[in-house]
TORDREN-306604 format. One record per atom (N, C-alpha, C, CB): residue number from 1; atom name; x, y, z. Coordinates in Angstrom, 2 decimals, padded with zeros to 5 digits. Glycine has a CB too. Layout:
<atoms>
+-----+------+---------+---------+---------+
!  nr ! atom !      px !      py !      pz !
+-----+------+---------+---------+---------+
! NUM !   CA !       X !       Y !       Z !
...
+-----+------+---------+---------+---------+
</atoms>
This chain:
<atoms>
+-----+------+---------+---------+---------+
!  nr ! atom !      px !      py !      pz !
+-----+------+---------+---------+---------+
!   1 !    N !  091.18 !  160.85 ! -022.89 !
!   1 !   CA !  090.77 !  161.47 ! -022.05 !
!   1 !    C !  089.19 !  162.14 ! -022.40 !
!   1 !   CB !  091.85 !  162.32 ! -021.80 !
!   2 !    N !  088.10 !  162.42 ! -021.97 !
!   2 !   CA !  087.12 !  162.99 ! -022.08 !
!   2 !    C !  086.79 !  164.14 ! -022.33 !
!   2 !   CB !  086.74 !  162.82 ! -021.46 !
!   3 !    N !  086.07 !  164.87 ! -023.07 !
!   3 !   CA !  085.95 !  166.30 ! -023.13 !
!   3 !    C !  086.13 !  167.02 ! -021.83 !
!   3 !   CB !  084.68 !  166.65 ! -023.66 !
!   4 !    N !  085.23 !  166.79 ! -021.13 !
!   4 !   CA !  085.04 !  166.52 ! -019.96 !
!   4 !    C !  085.98 !  166.92 ! -018.73 !
!   4 !   CB !  084.88 !  165.38 ! -020.06 !
!   5 !    N !  086.86 !  165.61 ! -019.06 !
!   5 !   CA !  088.34 !  165.38 ! -017.98 !
!   5 !    C !  088.84 !  166.41 ! -018.74 !
!   5 !   CB !  089.46 !  163.71 ! -017.92 !
!   6 !    N !  089.09 !  167.45 ! -020.04 !
!   6 !   CA !  089.64 !  167.85 ! -020.06 !
!   6 !    C !  089.69 !  169.13 ! -019.20 !
!   6 !   CB !  089.72 !  167.66 ! -020.94 !
!   7 !    N !  088.41 !  169.40 ! -018.83 !
!   7 !   CA !  088.47 !  170.62 ! -018.09 !
!   7 !    C !  088.35 !  171.10 ! -016.61 !
!   7 !   CB !  087.71 !  171.16 ! -018.57 !
!   8 !    N !  088.86 !  169.52 ! -015.82 !
!   8 !   CA !  089.36 !  169.73 ! -014.63 !
!   8 !    C !  090.54 !  170.31 ! -014.58 !
!   8 !   CB !  089.40 !  168.72 ! -014.01 !
!   9 !    N !  090.75 !  170.85 ! -013.82 !
!   9 !   CA !  091.47 !  171.71 ! -013.18 !
!   9 !    C !  093.08 !  170.66 ! -012.58 !
!   9 !   CB !  090.32 !  172.40 ! -011.89 !
!  10 !    N !  094.51 !  171.73 ! -013.21 !
!  10 !   CA !  095.57 !  170.86 ! -012.99 !
!  10 !    C !  095.84 !  171.02 ! -011.46 !
!  10 !   CB !  096.83 !  171.18 ! -013.94 !
!  11 !    N !  096.67 !  170.07 ! -012.03 !
!  11 !   CA !  097.57 !  170.05 ! -009.62 !
!  11 !    C !  098.68 !  170.55 ! -010.21 !
!  11 !   CB !  098.18 !  167.90 ! -008.21 !
!  12 !    N !  099.66 !  170.68 ! -009.10 !
!  12 !   CA !  101.05 !  171.26 ! -009.17 !
!  12 !    C !  101.40 !  170.14 ! -009.52 !
!  12 !   CB !  101.82 !  171.93 ! -007.99 !
!  13 !    N !  101.39 !  168.93 ! -008.98 !
!  13 !   CA !  101.81 !  167.54 ! -009.61 !
!  13 !    C !  101.66 !  166.93 ! -010.76 !
!  13 !   CB !  101.42 !  166.73 ! -009.07 !
!  14 !    N !  100.25 !  167.71 ! -011.51 !
!  14 !   CA !  100.02 !  167.28 ! -013.05 !
!  14 !    C !  101.27 !  168.32 ! -013.94 !
!  14 !   CB !  098.04 !  167.71 ! -013.62 !
!  15 !    N !  101.51 !  169.42 ! -013.50 !
!  15 !   CA !  101.97 !  170.62 ! -014.09 !
!  15 !    C !  103.72 !  169.19 ! -013.62 !
!  15 !   CB !  101.46 !  172.80 ! -013.07 !
!  16 !    N !  103.96 !  169.08 ! -012.79 !
!  16 !   CA !  105.40 !  168.97 ! -012.72 !
!  16 !    C !  105.53 !  167.15 ! -013.27 !
!  16 !   CB !  106.05 !  169.43 ! -010.86 !
!  17 !    N !  104.11 !  166.51 ! -014.17 !
!  17 !   CA !  104.44 !  165.23 ! -014.58 !
!  17 !    C !  104.59 !  165.73 ! -015.75 !
!  17 !   CB !  103.57 !  164.04 ! -014.38 !
!  18 !    N !  104.29 !  166.64 ! -016.20 !
!  18 !   CA !  103.52 !  167.17 ! -017.67 !
!  18 !    C !  105.51 !  167.57 ! -018.26 !
!  18 !   CB !  101.83 !  169.21 ! -017.41 !
!  19 !    N !  106.05 !  167.95 ! -016.70 !
!  19 !   CA !  107.49 !  169.01 ! -017.23 !
!  19 !    C !  108.72 !  167.71 ! -017.43 !
!  19 !   CB !  108.18 !  170.52 ! -015.57 !
!  20 !    N !  107.97 !  166.83 ! -016.67 !
!  20 !   CA !  109.03 !  165.58 ! -016.72 !
!  20 !    C !  108.92 !  164.30 ! -018.48 !
!  20 !   CB !  108.45 !  164.48 ! -014.94 !
!  21 !    N !  107.70 !  164.61 ! -018.80 !
!  21 !   CA !  107.04 !  164.27 ! -019.67 !
!  21 !    C !  108.38 !  164.82 ! -020.93 !
!  21 !   CB !  105.42 !  164.93 ! -019.53 !
!  22 !    N !  108.66 !  166.15 ! -021.04 !
!  22 !   CA !  108.86 !  167.10 ! -021.87 !
!  22 !    C !  110.00 !  167.62 ! -021.72 !
!  22 !   CB !  108.03 !  167.92 ! -021.86 !
!  23 !    N !  111.05 !  167.12 ! -020.55 !
!  23 !   CA !  112.70 !  166.46 ! -020.25 !
!  23 !    C !  112.86 !  165.67 ! -021.19 !
!  23 !   CB !  113.05 !  165.58 ! -018.88 !
!  24 !    N !  111.78 !  164.36 ! -020.50 !
!  24 !   CA !  112.15 !  163.14 ! -021.39 !
!  24 !    C !  112.69 !  163.32 ! -023.04 !
!  24 !   CB !  110.81 !  162.27 ! -021.41 !
!  25 !    N !  111.50 !  164.00 ! -023.71 !
!  25 !   CA !  111.27 !  164.30 ! -024.93 !
!  25 !    C !  112.37 !  165.06 ! -025.53 !
!  25 !   CB !  110.10 !  164.92 ! -025.01 !
!  26 !    N !  113.11 !  166.09 ! -024.48 !
!  26 !   CA !  113.80 !  166.86 ! -025.19 !
!  26 !    C !  115.21 !  165.94 ! -025.12 !
!  26 !   CB !  113.79 !  168.42 ! -024.62 !
!  27 !    N !  115.77 !  165.05 ! -023.97 !
!  27 !   CA !  116.67 !  164.24 ! -024.29 !
!  27 !    C !  116.80 !  163.34 ! -024.99 !
!  27 !   CB !  116.95 !  163.94 ! -023.70 !
!  28 !    N !  115.70 !  162.63 ! -025.83 !
!  28 !   CA !  115.67 !  161.83 ! -026.92 !
!  28 !    C !  115.43 !  162.97 ! -027.96 !
!  28 !   CB !  114.56 !  160.63 ! -026.85 !
!  29 !    N !  116.37 !  163.93 ! -028.00 !
!  29 !   CA !  115.77 !  164.94 ! -028.91 !
!  29 !    C !  114.43 !  164.50 ! -029.56 !
!  29 !   CB !  116.77 !  165.28 ! -030.02 !
!  30 !    N !  113.48 !  164.99 ! -030.08 !
!  30 !   CA !  111.97 !  164.85 ! -030.04 !
!  30 !    C !  111.53 !  166.43 ! -029.83 !
!  30 !   CB !  111.41 !  163.74 ! -028.71 !
!  31 !    N !  112.22 !  167.26 ! -029.26 !
!  31 !   CA !  111.78 !  168.30 ! -028.85 !
!  31 !    C !  113.67 !  169.83 ! -029.38 !
!  31 !   CB !  111.20 !  167.75 ! -026.81 !
!  32 !    N !  113.48 !  170.67 ! -029.31 !
!  32 !   CA !  114.37 !  171.48 ! -029.57 !
!  32 !    C !  114.47 !  172.26 ! -028.35 !
!  32 !   CB !  114.12 !  172.17 ! -030.72 !
!  33 !    N !  115.36 !  172.76 ! -027.79 !
!  33 !   CA !  115.46 !  173.44 ! -026.27 !
!  33 !    C !  114.38 !  174.31 ! -026.65 !
!  33 !   CB !  117.02 !  174.29 ! -025.69 !
!  34 !    N !  114.33 !  175.07 ! -027.70 !
!  34 !   CA !  113.19 !  176.57 ! -027.54 !
!  34 !    C !  111.92 !  176.26 ! -027.30 !
!  34 !   CB !  112.98 !  177.53 ! -028.89 !
!  35 !    N !  111.53 !  174.63 ! -028.49 !
!  35 !   CA !  110.02 !  174.18 ! -027.46 !
!  35 !    C !  109.73 !  173.67 ! -026.55 !
!  35 !   CB !  109.26 !  173.56 ! -027.74 !
!  36 !    N !  111.50 !  173.03 ! -025.83 !
!  36 !   CA !  111.09 !  173.09 ! -024.26 !
!  36 !    C !  110.91 !  173.92 ! -023.85 !
!  36 !   CB !  111.71 !  172.73 ! -023.39 !
!  37 !    N !  111.83 !  175.27 ! -024.01 !
!  37 !   CA !  111.31 !  175.98 ! -023.32 !
!  37 !    C !  110.09 !  176.74 ! -023.31 !
!  37 !   CB !  111.97 !  176.47 ! -023.22 !
!  38 !    N !  109.35 !  177.06 ! -024.13 !
!  38 !   CA !  108.09 !  177.17 ! -024.92 !
!  38 !    C !  106.74 !  176.27 ! -023.79 !
!  38 !   CB !  108.45 !  176.27 ! -026.74 !
!  39 !    N !  107.16 !  175.29 ! -023.80 !
!  39 !   CA !  106.01 !  174.25 ! -023.72 !
!  39 !    C !  106.24 !  174.28 ! -022.13 !
!  39 !   CB !  106.19 !  172.57 ! -024.66 !
!  40 !    N !  107.47 !  174.20 ! -021.26 !
!  40 !   CA !  107.74 !  174.26 ! -020.05 !
!  40 !    C !  106.50 !  175.33 ! -019.34 !
!  40 !   CB !  109.29 !  174.71 ! -019.95 !
!  41 !    N !  107.06 !  176.47 ! -019.75 !
!  41 !   CA !  106.39 !  177.85 ! -019.29 !
!  41 !    C !  104.91 !  177.54 ! -019.01 !
!  41 !   CB !  106.50 !  179.07 ! -020.50 !
!  42 !    N !  104.34 !  176.85 ! -020.66 !
!  42 !   CA !  103.12 !  176.74 ! -021.01 !
!  42 !    C !  102.78 !  175.99 ! -019.43 !
!  42 !   CB !  102.85 !  175.89 ! -022.59 !
!  43 !    N !  103.20 !  174.55 ! -019.52 !
!  43 !   CA !  102.68 !  173.63 ! -018.38 !
!  43 !    C !  102.37 !  174.77 ! -017.33 !
!  43 !   CB !  103.88 !  172.40 ! -017.78 !
!  44 !    N !  103.60 !  175.28 ! -016.47 !
!  44 !   CA !  103.09 !  175.69 ! -015.28 !
!  44 !    C !  102.42 !  176.95 ! -015.60 !
!  44 !   CB !  104.10 !  175.79 ! -014.22 !
!  45 !    N !  101.94 !  177.75 ! -016.65 !
!  45 !   CA !  100.63 !  178.28 ! -016.96 !
!  45 !    C !  099.30 !  177.72 ! -016.86 !
!  45 !   CB !  100.68 !  178.56 ! -018.01 !
!  46 !    N !  099.29 !  176.48 ! -017.78 !
!  46 !   CA !  098.19 !  175.71 ! -017.81 !
!  46 !    C !  097.25 !  175.54 ! -016.71 !
!  46 !   CB !  098.57 !  174.64 ! -018.12 !
!  47 !    N !  096.00 !  176.08 ! -016.62 !
!  47 !   CA !  095.40 !  175.90 ! -015.63 !
!  47 !    C !  094.55 !  174.50 ! -015.84 !
!  47 !   CB !  094.69 !  177.13 ! -015.35 !
!  48 !    N !  094.03 !  173.91 ! -016.17 !
!  48 !   CA !  093.18 !  172.76 ! -017.18 !
!  48 !    C !  094.39 !  171.46 ! -017.46 !
!  48 !   CB !  092.62 !  173.66 ! -019.07 !
!  49 !    N !  093.64 !  170.30 ! -017.23 !
!  49 !   CA !  094.81 !  168.97 ! -017.55 !
!  49 !    C !  094.35 !  168.93 ! -019.18 !
!  49 !   CB !  094.46 !  167.05 ! -016.47 !
!  50 !    N !  093.48 !  169.40 ! -020.00 !
!  50 !   CA !  093.19 !  169.57 ! -021.02 !
!  50 !    C !  094.59 !  170.50 ! -022.03 !
!  50 !   CB !  091.81 !  170.17 ! -020.77 !
!  51 !    N !  095.00 !  171.71 ! -021.07 !
!  51 !   CA !  095.88 !  172.34 ! -021.71 !
!  51 !    C !  097.07 !  171.47 ! -021.71 !
!  51 !   CB !  096.06 !  173.62 ! -021.18 !
!  52 !    N !  097.50 !  170.60 ! -020.86 !
!  52 !   CA !  098.99 !  170.18 ! -020.20 !
!  52 !    C !  098.50 !  168.91 ! -021.36 !
!  52 !   CB !  099.33 !  169.80 ! -017.97 !
!  53 !    N !  097.73 !  168.40 ! -021.69 !
!  53 !   CA !  097.49 !  167.31 ! -022.74 !
!  53 !    C !  098.49 !  167.58 ! -023.63 !
!  53 !   CB !  096.08 !  167.27 ! -023.45 !
!  54 !    N !  098.07 !  169.14 ! -024.37 !
!  54 !   CA !  098.08 !  169.67 ! -025.60 !
!  54 !    C !  099.48 !  169.63 ! -025.72 !
!  54 !   CB !  097.39 !  170.99 ! -025.81 !
!  55 !    N !  100.27 !  169.87 ! -024.27 !
!  55 !   CA !  101.90 !  170.36 ! -024.55 !
!  55 !    C !  102.24 !  168.48 ! -024.95 !
!  55 !   CB !  103.06 !  171.32 ! -022.61 !
!  56 !    N !  101.75 !  167.60 ! -024.73 !
!  56 !   CA !  102.73 !  166.33 ! -024.89 !
!  56 !    C !  102.04 !  165.43 ! -026.12 !
!  56 !   CB !  102.83 !  165.33 ! -023.29 !
!  57 !    N !  100.87 !  165.98 ! -026.90 !
!  57 !   CA !  099.92 !  165.50 ! -027.64 !
!  57 !    C !  101.37 !  164.70 ! -028.74 !
!  57 !   CB !  098.63 !  166.88 ! -028.31 !
!  58 !    N !  102.02 !  165.43 ! -029.40 !
!  58 !   CA !  102.81 !  164.99 ! -030.59 !
!  58 !    C !  104.23 !  163.86 ! -030.14 !
!  58 !   CB !  103.39 !  166.55 ! -031.35 !
!  59 !    N !  104.30 !  163.87 ! -028.42 !
!  59 !   CA !  105.59 !  163.00 ! -028.10 !
!  59 !    C !  104.99 !  161.26 ! -027.97 !
!  59 !   CB !  106.37 !  163.66 ! -026.37 !
!  60 !    N !  105.48 !  160.87 ! -028.27 !
!  60 !   CA !  104.89 !  159.14 ! -027.98 !
!  60 !    C !  104.75 !  158.84 ! -026.47 !
!  60 !   CB !  106.10 !  157.81 ! -028.60 !
!  61 !    N !  103.78 !  157.74 ! -026.29 !
!  61 !   CA !  103.08 !  157.10 ! -025.14 !
!  61 !    C !  104.35 !  157.05 ! -024.31 !
!  61 !   CB !  102.27 !  155.57 ! -025.43 !
!  62 !    N !  105.48 !  156.35 ! -025.15 !
!  62 !   CA !  106.01 !  155.36 ! -024.15 !
!  62 !    C !  107.13 !  156.08 ! -023.67 !
!  62 !   CB !  106.39 !  153.91 ! -024.71 !
!  63 !    N !  107.32 !  157.79 ! -023.72 !
!  63 !   CA !  107.74 !  158.46 ! -022.91 !
!  63 !    C !  107.23 !  158.90 ! -021.37 !
!  63 !   CB !  107.85 !  159.22 ! -023.59 !
!  64 !    N !  105.76 !  158.26 ! -020.86 !
!  64 !   CA !  104.60 !  159.16 ! -020.22 !
!  64 !    C !  105.69 !  157.88 ! -018.99 !
!  64 !   CB !  102.23 !  159.11 ! -020.81 !
+-----+------+---------+---------+---------+
</atoms>
């Protein structure tokens, strides 16, 4: 993602996809329940694609 792409406004579908990625991370034991809860709250509050990308940056792309 280019720096400009990170500034693009996120859609509801983008937020839901991020939450699905986080759910996969939780189910595989990569996130604790607390981390998952914090990130889901942040996903629903995110305004840009860059903010959403930050929430999954430490999860393997294979989860996506």
